[in-house]
SEPATI-941713 format. One record per atom (N, C-alpha, C, CB): residue in three letters; x, y, z. Coordinates in steps of 0.001 Angstrom, whole numbers, plus 500000, padded with zeros to 6 digits. Atoms other than C-alpha are relative to their C-alpha. Glycine has a CB too. Layout:
# SEPATI-941713
ALAXYZ ...
This chain:
# SEPATI-941713
MET501402500438500057 MET990465435884659846 MET499126501159499514 MET499515499493501399 ASN500863498937500487 ASN987917437870657823 ASN498698500055500804 ASN499701499800498511 PHE501242499795499244 PHE984551439141659084 PHE499070498800499882 PHE499283501261499515 TYR500879501156500229 TYR982639436230657510 TYR500418498825500879 TYR500025499585498511 SER499504501123499205 SER984852433619659213 SER499764500242501487 SER501494499769499731 PHE500197499664498594 PHE984616435456662533 PHE498551499777500424 PHE500407501450500260 ILE501424500132499679 ILE980821435599662454 ILE499584498533500016 ILE499142500782498989 CYS500355501417500066 CYS980505431945661409 CYS500527499243501208 CYS500540499375498718 GLY499438500654498836 GLY982763430966664267 GLY499259500346501274 GLY501441500361500142 MET500690499540498804 MET980732432955666767 MET498585499437500116 MET499950501507500011 ARG501398500404499974 ARG977277431698665761 ARG499834498584499455 ARG499145500982499195 SER500300501331500511 SER975945428174665342 SER499112500141498773 SER499317499118501088 ARG500769499944501241 ARG974350427387661997 ARG498531499688500284 ARG500573499011498956 ASP501442500194499888 ASP970573427753661925 ASP499541499352498695 ASP499238501366500277 TYR500304500720501236 TYR969621425054659415 TYR498609500327499467 TYR500120498508500227 GLY501299499547500476 GLY966046426310659273 GLY500147501204499086 GLY499090500339501173 LYS499761498818500832 LYS967301429623657905 LYS500750499619498720 LYS500798501062500789 ILE499268500445501190 ILE969705427865655553 ILE499043499374498994 ILE501108498992500383 ASP500995500595500896 ASP966801425854654133 ASP499150501079499330 ASP499099499023500774 LEU500751498889500587 LEU964845429089653623 LEU500806500673498892 LEU499625501029501082 ILE499116499380500993 ILE967824430542651769 ILE500095499128498753 ILE501406500235500595 TYR499903500919501138 TYR968187427448649578 TYR498699499977499194 TYR500342498583500487 THR501298500034500687 THR964456427342648790 THR499786501268499180 THR498855499830501016 ALA500137498728500716 ALA964432431019647834 ALA500929500043498790 ALA500298501183500939 THR499022500006501090 THR967552430557645704 THR499505499162498826 THR501351499466500494 LEU500509500876501057 LEU966030427665643761 LEU498828500640499269 LEU499579498651500583 LYS501167499356500612 LYS962799429572643164 LYS500423501132499073 LYS499052500536501083 LEU499536498869500801 LEU964642432631641874 LEU500761499540498760 LEU500885500910500843 ILE499242500500501147 ILE966967430622639632 ILE499067499401498959 ILE501033498957500448 GLU500965500564500950 GLU964037428759638093 GLU499312501113499213 GLU498948499140500739 LYS500688498874500636 LYS962457432138637323 LYS500937500866499166 LYS499328500854501052 ASP499126499000500623 ASP965430434372636432 ASP501364499472499567 ASP500204501128500943 GLY498689500537500334 GLY968431432054636036 GLY501057500419501010 GLY500408500444498613 ILE498906499693499073 ILE971730432109637912 ILE500509501422499790 ILE501152498997499825 ALA499471498664500299 ALA972821435300636151 ALA499173501099500661 ALA500041500223498490 GLY500866498982499414 GLY969825437183637548 GLY499903499941501513 GLY498642499880499427 LEU500075500198498553 LEU970391435996641105 LEU500876501009500740 LEU500420498572500365 THR499216499124499125 THR971504438482643771 THR499686499650501449 THR499697501508499712 MET500214500265498581 MET971883438223647521 MET498800500799500523 MET501269500345500808 ALA501138499177499573 ALA969347441049647929 ALA498677499339499614 ALA500090501408499379 LYS501216500691500434 LYS966753439114645908 LYS499732498771500870 LYS500114499587498520 ILE500145501183499148 ILE967402435990647973 ILE499459500406501369 ILE501356499261500152 ALA500457499515498696 ALA966938437965651180 ALA498514500354499954 ALA500825501225500440 LYS501403499605500129 LYS963642439398649953 LYS499095498783499856 LYS499817500932498802 GLU500815501192500241 GLU962333436033648726 GLU499896499129501253 GLU500586499183498844 SER499983500839498794 SER963328434231651935 SER499473500733501228 SER501410499509500271 MET500473499143498904 MET962070437134654098 MET501000500030501160 MET498630499512500504 LEU498922499856499028 LEU965425437336655855 LEU500772501274499678 LEU500945498752499991 ALA499163498828500245 ALA967720440310656265 ALA501191499600499134 ALA500481500628501338 THR498851500289500857 THR970492440535653670 THR501219499621500838 THR500324501211499108 GLY498877500313499123 GLY973002440516656521 GLY499957498577500517 GLY500029500953501157 THR500143501382499537 THR971606437167657662 THR500549499025498964 THR498525499681500299 ILE499481500867501067 ILE972445435620654285 ILE501521499921500090 ILE499567500521498600 TYR498535499948499950 TYR976053436752654682 TYR500580499341501252 TYR500462501438499931 ILE499520500746498833 ILE976284435075658080 ILE500368498575499593 ILE498927499983501120 TYR499829501401500388 TYR976054431703656334 TYR500794499812498706 TYR498654499356499849 PHE499321500125501288 PHE977549432407652902 PHE500788501273499703 PHE498983499716498868 LYS499131498853500263 LYS980444434645651885 LYS499453500884498889 LYS501396499527499639 ASN500495499273501164 ASN978856435618648585 ASN499106499064499182 ASN501182500549499134 LYS500878500787500868 LYS976627434367645778 LYS500681498714499546 LYS499574500825498783 GLU499278501181500477 GLU979290431985644472 GLU500084498933501084 GLU501408500386499534 ASP499919500939498881 ASP979755430393647890 ASP498652499326500231 ASP500462500722501280 LEU501343500533499771 LEU975995429957648271 LEU499646498931498967 LEU498964501131499962 ILE500433500964501017 ILE975382428249644946 ILE500926498786499940 ILE499938500672498628 ASN499111501163499930 ASN978468426042645322 ASN499568499050501113 ASN501454500448500225 GLU500466500832498889 GLU977200424820648694 GLU498675499322499649 GLU499844500848501279 LEU501285500564500405 LEU973718424311647283 LEU500203498865499001 LEU499100501089499393 TYR499725501046500984 TYR975119422315644379 TYR500507498730500674 TYR501021500492498969 ARG499467501171499296 ARG977085420025646701 ARG498882499223500692 ARG501061500428501032 LYS501114500633499286 LYS973944419342648726 LYS499084499246499034 LYS499193501057500774 LEU500966500598500924 LEU971661418654645766 LEU500610498867499188 LEU499449501056499065 GLU499314501028500769 GLU974228416592643914 GLU499914498647500705 GLU501464500392499774 LYS500050501240499222 LYS974384414000646691 LYS498582499449500057 LYS500531500235501420 GLU501391500439499895 GLU970610413891647078 GLU499500499440498672 GLU499106501162500451 SER500471500427501317 SER970037413524643334 SER500498498609499648 SER500443500989498936 VAL499432501309500324 VAL972366410549642932 VAL499223498892500698 VAL501485499940500399 SER500724501036499258 SER970544408601645643 SER498601499797499433 SER499916500365501486 ARG501342500129500583 ARG967179409336644003 ARG500055499300498646 ARG499343501384499849 PHE499889500609501323 PHE968345408355640512 PHE500145498481500088 PHE501188500594499248 LEU499685501433499899 LEU969524404941641709 LEU499177499283501065 LEU501471499819500302 LYS500819500609498948 LYS966859404268644348 LYS499378498696499504 LYS498896500978500464 GLY500580501298500337 GLY965885400596644269 GLY500811499182499014 GLY498648500197499452 TYR499219500697501028 TYR968571399656641747 TYR500939498965500612 TYR500806501005499174 SER499056501045499623 SER970550396434642069 SER500654499455498738 SER499295498863500799 GLN499285500542501156 GLN973196395046639730 GLN499477498625499596 GLN501488499915500299 ASP500550501324500301 ASP971376391704639915 ASP498740500073499139 ASP499692499264501291 MET501225499850500783 MET968350393125638084 MET500273499744498521 MET499403501402500196 GLY499889500169501439 GLY967702392227634459 GLY500091501348499309 GLY498815499207499460 PHE499757498738500700 PHE968456394816631802 PHE498750500868499891 PHE500540499723498619 ARG501199499183500205 ARG964906395938631006 ARG499470500552501320 ARG498911499180499302 ASP500488499552498692 ASP963891396115634672 ASP500876501120500565 ASP499957498820500986 SER499100498977499465 SER966973398111635639 SER499888501291499199 SER501452499499499994 LEU500157498807500833 LEU966573400470632689 LEU498704500732500343 LEU500019499623498507 LYS501287499376499689 LYS962909401073633492 LYS500033500675501366 LYS498877498960499957 LEU499919499424498662 LEU963645401677637171 LEU500723501341499975 LEU500711499037500953 VAL499223498761500043 VAL966316404292636473 VAL499289501048499152 VAL501412499735499446 TRP500773499091500860 TRP964227405826633667 TRP498894500668500810 TRP499395499237498789 MET501080499464499173 MET961306406226636076 MET500540500919501093 MET499198498860500625 ASN499400499163498960 ASN963574407613638792 ASN500389501369499443 ASN501233499305500602 TYR499629498731500635 TYR964908410260636399 TYR498760500852499746 TYR500755499747498677 LEU501230499260500300 LEU961390411226635315 LEU499374500557501276 LEU498993499095499268 ASN500609499554498745 ASN960031411392638861 ASN500817501106500658 ASN499851498824500963 HIS499141498958499426 HIS963025413421640016 HIS499794501320499270 HIS501484499581499935 ARG500179498784500796 ARG962563415896637176 ARG498660500671500308 ARG500092499675498502 ILE501325499458499697 ILE958873416299638032 ILE499916500470501454 ILE498918498945499722 ASP500171499710498571 ASP959027416205641838 ASP500998501029500531 ASP500130498725500797 TYR498954499062499564 TYR962229418256642171 TYR500412500865498807 TYR501243499233500590 HIS499765499293501260 HIS961877420461639125 HIS500949501182500163 HIS498686500481499425 SER499132498833499814 SER963479423624640495 SER501439499572500284 SER499477500883501147 GLU498659500512499736 GLU966422421577641761 GLU500659499524498703 GLU499946498851501028 SER499475500486501278 SER966830419947638348 SER500451501155499115 SER498943499164499271 ILE499647498824500798 ILE966829423340636624 ILE501298500616500518 ILE498859501044500030 PHE498783499441499413 PHE969455424606639049 PHE501225499165499644 PHE499859500098501518 LEU498858500872500287 LEU971730421577638545 LEU500459500154498554 LEU499641498537500282 GLU499654499817501411 GLU971586422037634766 GLU500692501338499773 GLU498748499902499125 GLN499426498669500203 GLN972274425766634897 GLN501386500105500637 GLN499071501077500580 TYR498713499940499311 TYR975089425357637403 TYR501078499287499188 TYR499889499377501404 TYR499029500790500763 TYR976781422696635265 TYR500557500795498819 TYR499354498702499498 ARG499583499224501170 ARG976930425152632359 ARG500413501431500360 ARG498876500037498979 SER499657498651499552 SER977836428194634450 SER501496500117500274 SER499202500366501259 PRO498576499809499673 PRO981262429730635143 PRO500329499670501451 PRO500406501428499710 TYR499767500275498587 TYR980808428855638817 TYR500467498568500252 TYR498742500268500786 ILE499682501403499754 ILE981316425114638391 ILE501516499789500025 ILE499352499105498926 THR498582500316499883 THR984704423800639489 THR500287498697499258 THR500427499893501493 ASP499624501241500680 ASP986639421000637810 ASP499581498776500813 ASP501514499968499746 SER500362501144499159 SER985990418733640791 SER498497499745499952 SER500449500234501451 HIS501450500162500092 HIS982242419386640648 HIS499607499434498642 HIS499292501341500242 LYS500310500509501337 LYS982221418754636911 LYS500318498510499910 LYS500785500781498926 SER499626501419500002 SER984010415437637438 SER498967499162500740 SER501385499807500635 ILE501018500716499229 ILE981483414407640070 ILE498708499903499199 ILE499742500700501353 ALA501215500002500816 ALA978611415399637779 ALA500098498959498890 ALA499751501395499400 GLU499804500993501054 GLU980071413272634999 GLU499919498582500560 GLU501351500217499307 SER500010501336499397 SER980494410335637372 SER498585499537500333 SER500856499986501262 MET501390500351499726 MET976750410487638113 MET499390499200498850 MET499175501264500255 LYS500521500717501168 LYS976176409141634601 LYS500475498550499948 LYS500411500715498726 THR499340501296500130 THR978389406096635130 THR499069498807500202 THR501120499916500979 PRO500886501162499822 PRO975741403718636562 PRO499026499805498837 PRO499216500146501290 VAL500935500110501123 VAL973337404515633710 VAL500738499525498756 VAL499300501355499728 TYR499180500487501108 TYR976102404064631149 TYR500209498491500121 TYR501362500733499968 ALA499749501425499770 ALA976807400679632731 ALA498764499168499663 ALA500420499756501462 ILE501242500711500318 ILE973149399666632400 ILE499826499894498484 ILE498780500718500634 ILE500136500011501461 ILE973060400657628723 ILE501037499062499380 ILE500157501432499424 GLN498956500881500525 GLN976369398888628096 GLN499645498535500230 GLN501351500323500651 LYS500451501365499718 LYS974944395776629744 LYS498991499561498946 LYS499377499904501418 GLY500979500309501036 GLY972056395935627277 GLY500655499722498661 GLY499017501133499860 ILE499255500232501239 ILE974520396170624392 ILE500672498630500046 ILE501057501115499775 ASP499272501265499854 ASP976584393247625705 ASP499074498794499923 ASP500756499980501319 GLU500951501116500000 GLU973471391099626120 GLU499172499937498722 GLU499077500109501194 GLY500656500047501298 GLY972251391912622615 GLY498634500654499931 GLY499870498616499588 PHE501299499328500007 PHE969218394006623577 PHE500045501360499309 PHE499503500170501417 VAL499885498605500420 VAL970531397422622527 VAL500873500103498748 VAL500585500866501139 VAL499222499774501221 VAL971836398708619203 VAL501466500208500360 VAL499453501222499209 ASP498573499904499694 ASP975610398439619067 ASP500759500878499011 ASP500613498621500022 ASP499334499129500968 ASP976296400890616226 ASP499879501479500390 ASP499412499779498602 VAL500086498641499456 VAL975609403979618381 VAL500676499979501364 VAL498499500501500107 ASP499274500054498730 ASP977843404919621312 ASP499073500268501187 ASP501149501013499995 VAL500805499944498779 VAL976562404803624879 VAL499607501432500355 VAL500762499371501161 GLU500275498596499675 GLU976813408574625385 GLU498804500528499207 GLU501239500866499721 MET501092499510500837 MET974492409288622456 MET498670499362500398 MET500296499721498524 LEU501218500678499572 LEU971962406690623596 LEU499483500596501308 LEU500254498493500164 PHE500378499394498721 PHE971989408161627100 PHE499387501383499791 PHE501221500099500929 LEU500486498642500230 LEU971531411722625829 LEU498628500006499329 LEU500997500776499148 ALA501298500084500675 ALA968655410720623552 ALA498902499641500999 ALA500046498958498858 MET500972500420498993 MET966877409000626431 MET499754501115501014 MET500483498730500716 LEU500120498953498992 LEU967590411794628921 LEU499266501222499454 LEU501378500403500505 GLY500670498853500607 GLY966476414518626516 GLY498496499806499927 GLY500550500254498614 PHE501425500320500064 PHE963132412802626039 PHE499362500113501383 PHE499790498586499430 ILE500514499933498628 ILE962659412445629810 ILE499843501453500447 ILE500937499243500968 ARG500047498591499594 ARG963457416123630383 ARG498826500727499359 ARG501308500702499633 GLU501084499307500701 GLU961039417359627740 GLU498640499547500503 GLU500102499764498493 LEU501268500541499513 LEU958267415068628939 LEU499666500565501379 LEU500056498462500055 ALA500215499485498642 ALA958708416152632561 ALA499698501495499987 ALA501229499725500875 ASP500205498547500050 ASP958943419859631693 ASP498610500349499469 ASP501074500660499125 GLU501341499764500538 GLU955775419719629590 GLU498931499692501053 GLU499767499144498738 HIS500938500367498933 HIS954015418002632495 HIS499961501082501079 HIS500393498640500622 VAL499926498988498942 VAL955216420523635088 VAL499362501310499546 VAL501461500240500415 ASP500554498750500535 ASP954221423438632833 ASP498509499888499671 ASP500765500411498752 GLY501418500191500290 GLY950758421923632315 GLY499676499950498526 GLY499215501081500627 VAL500209500040501454 VAL951252421713628557 VAL499560498608499558 VAL501286500410499255 TYR500333501388500328 TYR951120417919628348 TYR500096499189501287 TYR500956499418498883 VAL500025500673498702 VAL950069416305631613 VAL499985498489499787 VAL498768500449500838 VAL499891501447500171 VAL951064412659631914 VAL499383499269501184 VAL501467499588499830 ASP500488500901498963 ASP949380409861633832 ASP500775498693499875 ASP498449499761499877 ASN499252501259500003 ASN950526406295634472 ASN500024499345498624 ASN499404499040501010 ASP500055500611501332 ASP949374405091631045 ASP500951500705499033 ASP498564500042499449 LYS499120499251500899 LYS951224407871629222 LYS501469499797500365 LYS499652501492500037 ILE498620500256499571 ILE954338407297631305 ILE500462498635499499 ILE500118500074501542 GLU499666501340500508 GLU954248403611630365 GLU500258500056498495 GLU498857498991500313 GLN499804499841501440 GLN953870404566626704 GLN501339500681499709 GLN498844500812499387 ALA498747499263500198 ALA956780406985627025 ALA501206499097500221 ALA500068501208500945 PHE498877500913499777 PHE959051404348628522 PHE500133499016498839 PHE499821499238501328 ASN499953500951501115 ASN958103401912625764 ASN500619500630498753 ASN498591499488499681 LEU499356499305501120 LEU959139404531623200 LEU501520500020500185 LEU499457501445499872 SER498562500009499720 SER962533404835624883 SER500574498600499808 SER500278500498501434 TRP499561501392500138 TRP962805401056624998 TRP500160499626498526 TRP498997499048500685 LYS499940500316501432 LYS962041400745621282 LYS501150500739499318 LYS498669500357499318 MET498898499225500567 MET964560403478620499 MET501341499301500227 MET500031501408500611 LEU498737500648499656 LEU967302401505622239 LEU500137498602499413 LEU500142499928501491 GLN499972501403500405 GLN966329398072620964 GLN500760499763498700 GLN498598499490499855 LYS499234500405501181 LYS968492396286618453 LYS499063499512498909 LYS501021498902500357 
């Protein structure tokens, strides 16, 4: 048994401190990226002792892997909130489109982290598979639109998804940065643009 395992076994997990660590980690990654992240910076940002961080996480890799697992589950539930397979194509597409946009705006630092982690050397094959599976429900919605004759059928589903997602990301990022602030009318216009892009 190593020192980390011994300490973890001796002390109960203080989830308040873990949340402070996660919040500090997300803030630092949004600012400096995963490569610029250190345990010392996390300790300073969270106002905890560096030794306290090591009570809960073996190292930086362990911390960001645990954070990814947590955010991954939360993100999936937000993306599909309110969705039912019984919904019509346009309604289901709009619901998921809005969920993606709201998630990107309301949980911006988390979104940035998930993207960076996916493209980092820290991601495991199992995490990558889970991340890919998160797209499956949206692919199914787009495929439903193709099958029902609403969506162009000469472009593959992956490309249609990426085109739609890229637009959502840029729109949300511009809003968060204060470059192009969107209101309900602009969001409706933006969805209609995505709808027209997909239409047959």
